[in-house]
C-alpha positions in Angstrom: 113.3 107.9 104.4 115.8 110.6 103.4 115.7 113.5 100.9 118.9 112.2 99.4 117.0 109.1 98.3 115.3 111.3 95.7 118.4 112.8 94.2 119.4 112.3 90.6 121.6 114.1 88.1 119.8 116.6 86.0 122.0 118.3 83.4 121.3 122.0 83.0 120.8 121.6 79.3 117.9 119.1 79.9 115.8 121.8 81.5 113.2 123.3 79.1 113.8 127.1 79.3 110.9 127.9 76.9 107.6 126.2 76.0 107.5 124.1 72.8 106.7 126.0 69.6 103.4 124.3 69.4 101.3 123.5 72.5 100.8 119.7 72.8 103.8 118.7 70.7 105.8 117.4 73.6 107.0 113.9 74.3 105.2 111.4 76.6 107.0 108.7 78.5 104.6 105.9 79.6 105.5 104.0 82.7 103.7 100.8 83.9 104.0 101.2 87.7 103.5 97.5 88.3 106.1 96.1 85.9 108.4 99.1 85.4 108.0 98.7 81.6 108.7 102.0 79.8 107.2 103.2 76.5 107.7 106.3 74.5 105.1 108.3 72.5 103.8 111.9 72.2 101.6 113.9 74.5 98.9 114.2 71.9 98.6 110.4 71.8 97.4 110.2 75.4 94.1 108.8 74.2 95.8 105.7 73.1 96.5 104.8 76.7 93.1 105.6 78.3 90.0 103.5 78.1 86.3 104.2 77.8 84.9 104.8 81.3 88.1 106.5 82.5 87.8 110.0 84.1 90.3 112.7 83.5 90.5 115.3 86.3 91.9 118.8 85.4 92.9 121.8 87.6 91.3 124.9 86.2 93.1 127.4 88.4 94.4 130.5 86.7 97.9 131.9 87.2 98.1 135.4 88.5 100.5 138.0 87.0 101.9 138.0 90.5 105.3 139.9 90.2 105.1 143.7 90.6 107.7 146.4 91.3 106.9 149.3 93.6 108.8 152.3 95.1 109.0 153.5 98.6 108.7 157.2 99.4 112.5 157.2 99.7 112.8 156.0 96.1 113.9 152.5 97.1 112.6 149.7 94.9 110.6 146.9 96.4 109.7 143.7 94.5 106.3 142.3 95.4 105.1 138.7 94.7 101.4 138.2 95.2 100.9 135.0 97.1 98.4 132.3 96.1 94.8 132.6 97.2 93.7 131.0 100.4 90.4 130.9 102.3 90.0 133.9 104.5 93.4 135.4 103.6 93.6 138.5 101.3 96.3 140.7 99.8 99.4 138.9 101.0 102.7 139.5 99.2 106.2 138.2 99.5 108.5 141.2 99.4 112.1 141.7 98.6 113.5 144.8 100.3 112.9 146.6 103.6 109.4 147.3 104.7 107.6 148.3 107.9 104.0 148.5 108.9 102.5 151.8 107.6 104.8 152.2 104.6 103.4 153.8 101.5 104.4 152.3 98.1 103.7 153.6 94.6 103.2 151.3 91.7 102.1 152.6 88.3 100.6 155.7 89.8 98.7 153.7 92.4 99.3 154.0 96.1 99.7 150.8 98.3 99.7 150.7 102.0 101.6 148.1 104.1 98.8 147.2 106.5 100.8 144.6 108.4 103.9 142.4 108.4 102.5 139.0 109.0 105.6 136.8 108.8 109.3 137.0 107.7 109.2 138.5 104.3 105.4 138.5 104.0 103.2 141.6 104.2 99.6 142.4 103.8 99.0 145.3 101.5 96.0 147.4 100.4 95.3 149.9 97.7 94.8 153.3 99.1 91.1 154.0 99.4 89.9 150.5 100.2 90.8 146.9 100.7 89.0 145.4 97.8 90.8 142.3 96.7 89.4 142.7 93.2 91.0 146.1 92.8 94.4 144.8 93.9 94.2 141.8 91.6 93.3 144.1 88.7 96.5 146.2 89.4 98.6 143.1 89.3 96.9 141.7 86.2 97.4 144.9 84.3 101.0 145.6 85.3 102.4 142.5 86.9 104.8 140.0 85.4 104.2 136.2 84.9 105.7 134.3 87.9 107.7 131.8 85.9 109.8 129.4 88.0 113.2 130.6 89.3 114.9 127.6 87.8 114.3 128.9 84.3 117.0 131.5 85.2 115.5 134.2 83.0 113.0 137.1 83.1 109.4 136.5 82.0 108.8 137.3 78.3 105.8 137.9 76.2 105.5 134.1 75.3 105.0 133.3 79.0 101.8 135.4 79.2 100.1 132.8 77.0 102.0 129.6 77.5 102.4 129.6 81.3 98.7 129.2 81.5 96.5 126.3 80.6 93.9 126.8 77.8 91.1 126.0 80.3 92.3 128.3 83.2 89.3 129.9 84.8 89.6 130.7 88.5 92.4 133.1 89.4 94.6 132.4 92.4 97.8 130.5 91.6 101.3 131.8 91.4 102.6 128.7 89.6 101.0 126.7 86.7 99.6 123.2 87.0 102.2 122.2 84.4 101.1 118.7 83.5 98.2 120.3 81.6 100.1 123.1 79.9 100.1 121.0 76.8 96.5 119.9 76.9 94.7 121.1 73.8 91.0 121.2 72.8 91.8 118.7 70.1 93.2 116.2 72.6 90.3 116.7 75.0 87.8 116.1 72.1 89.7 112.8 71.1 89.4 111.7 74.7 85.7 112.4 74.9 85.1 110.7 71.5 86.8 107.6 73.1 84.5 107.6 76.1 86.8 109.3 78.6 84.9 111.9 80.6 86.5 115.1 81.9 85.9 117.0 85.1 87.6 119.9 86.9 88.6 121.0 90.3 90.6 124.0 91.5 93.8 124.0 93.6 95.6 127.3 93.8 99.3 126.4 93.3 101.6 128.2 95.7 105.3 129.2 95.8 105.9 126.3 98.2 105.9 124.0 95.2 109.4 125.4 94.4 110.8 125.2 97.9 113.5 122.6 98.4 113.3 120.2 101.3 115.8 121.6 103.8 115.8 118.6 106.2 117.3 115.2 105.5 114.6 113.1 107.2 111.3 113.4 105.3 109.3 113.1 108.5 110.7 116.4 109.6 109.6 118.4 106.6 106.8 120.9 107.1 104.5 120.9 104.0 103.1 124.1 102.6 99.3 124.3 102.2 97.2 125.2 99.1 93.5 126.0 98.9 91.3 123.7 96.8 87.6 123.3 95.9 86.1 120.2 94.3 82.6 120.8 92.7 79.7 118.5 93.5 79.5 117.4 89.9 83.1 116.3 89.9 82.7 114.4 93.2 79.7 112.6 92.0 81.4 111.6 88.7 84.5 110.4 90.6 82.3 108.2 92.8 80.4 106.8 89.8 83.5 106.0 87.9 85.2 104.3 90.9 82.0 102.2 91.5 81.9 101.1 87.8 85.6 100.1 87.8 86.9 102.9 85.7 90.1 104.8 86.4 90.6 108.3 87.9 93.4 109.9 85.9 94.8 112.9 87.7 96.4 115.5 85.4 99.2 116.7 87.7 100.4 116.5 91.2 98.1 119.5 92.1 95.0 117.4 91.2 96.5 114.5 93.1 97.0 116.5 96.3 93.5 117.9 96.2 91.9 114.5 95.6 94.0 112.6 98.1 93.6 115.3 100.8 89.8 115.1 100.4 89.7 111.3 99.9 87.7 110.4 103.0 85.2 113.1 102.4 84.9 112.1 98.7 84.2 108.5 99.6 81.4 109.4 102.0 80.0 112.4 100.1 76.3 112.9 100.1 76.0 116.7 100.1 75.4 119.4 97.5 78.2 121.8 98.3 81.8 121.7 97.0 84.4 120.1 99.1 87.0 122.7 100.1 90.1 122.6 102.2 93.7 123.6 102.6 95.8 120.7 101.2 99.0 120.3 103.3 99.4 116.6 102.5 102.9 115.4 102.1 102.9 112.3 99.9 106.0 110.1 99.6 106.7 106.4 99.2 104.7 104.3 101.7 101.5 106.4 101.1 98.4 104.4 100.0 96.5 106.2 97.3 92.7 106.2 97.8 91.4 108.1 94.8 93.7 108.3 91.8 94.5 105.3 89.5 96.7 106.9 86.9 98.8 110.1 86.9 99.9 112.4 84.1 102.8 114.6 85.3 105.9 116.4 84.2 109.5 115.5 85.1 110.3 117.1 88.4 113.4 118.5 90.1 115.6 116.4 92.3 114.6 116.3 96.0 111.3 118.1 95.4 108.1 117.2 97.1 106.4 116.6 93.7 109.1 114.1 92.8 108.4 112.3 96.0 104.7 112.2 95.3 105.4 110.8 91.9 107.7 108.2 93.4 105.0 107.2 95.8 102.7 106.4 93.0 105.1 104.8 90.5 107.5 103.2 93.0 110.8 104.9 93.6 113.0 102.4 91.7 110.7 102.4 88.7 110.5 106.2 88.7 114.2 106.9 89.0 114.9 104.3 86.3 112.4 106.1 84.0 114.1 109.4 84.8 117.5 108.0 83.8 116.1 106.8 80.5 114.3 110.1 79.9 117.7 111.9 80.3 119.4 109.5 77.9 116.5 109.8 75.4 116.6 113.6 75.3 113.4 114.4 77.2 113.0 118.0 78.4 112.5 118.5 82.1 110.5 120.7 84.5 107.6 123.1 83.9 107.9 123.7 80.1 109.2 120.2 79.4 107.9 116.8 78.4 105.5 114.6 80.4 105.1 111.1 81.9 102.0 109.0 82.1 102.1 106.5 85.0 99.5 103.7 84.7 
């Protein structure tokens, strides 16, 4: 299978450059993955398509204010992008400019030391006086910018501080939002609960790799990025109960899907008390057999992206690309701040 199989024409004007004025007011395309039948509604009518006994799974990661500018002792400006949180890795940044091990940087009257250059364009930094991760995160949270996607082609603004974050964001560690749930509101969650749809959470810290284009033509040659996740015991037990009772697991976003499918074997055999954790490097494209999820709520993704391929694996490539063509014709807004699709 080739990357070119997942190309489609996305006019620039169809990309949502800003969030909707009101959270939850976006459109929702509903795709029956078995028949290919397409329906049109609104995001806040999601409850019309779910059933009592279904389980909605949300990603409660919190997006870091990850972009920070610092100065070298020479006066040269360095752009730092804090990388997503992983197990056992701390204080890693993607940098733009020239750095070497031992350099001292200044950012908002704080001194930063370049402890190591760990890879091309990636450094480990520490605040002078200690390596505490919390202190470094506090610096970025106070002075850093929101890491909105590069395809928005604008600088982050005040509106992004609130809207490039879900309302239930809890555990800091992402540098990109789980965008399928940016329009999830307390009112919609309450409607779902009233209908008998339960809601659980997991965390997957979304990385910059989600924006990386596939640079090889043959998909089998693509090296997938990895993202840390943790699935609580309560969520695992509820997933197993719902599956056993014949209910549907509804993943809100490709981030939730990657965590659940990476941990599928351990979920199915779970008998412990501790969360299931791991580094999801699973590359899902057509031909993959889904083991946990039964429905997917997701945004409209960029051409040739790994998240588009995951969605095509679940919906069927022909059904999905047909739905995308109709979405373009019907005026849907695409990518992170855009409209959504429910695949059932």
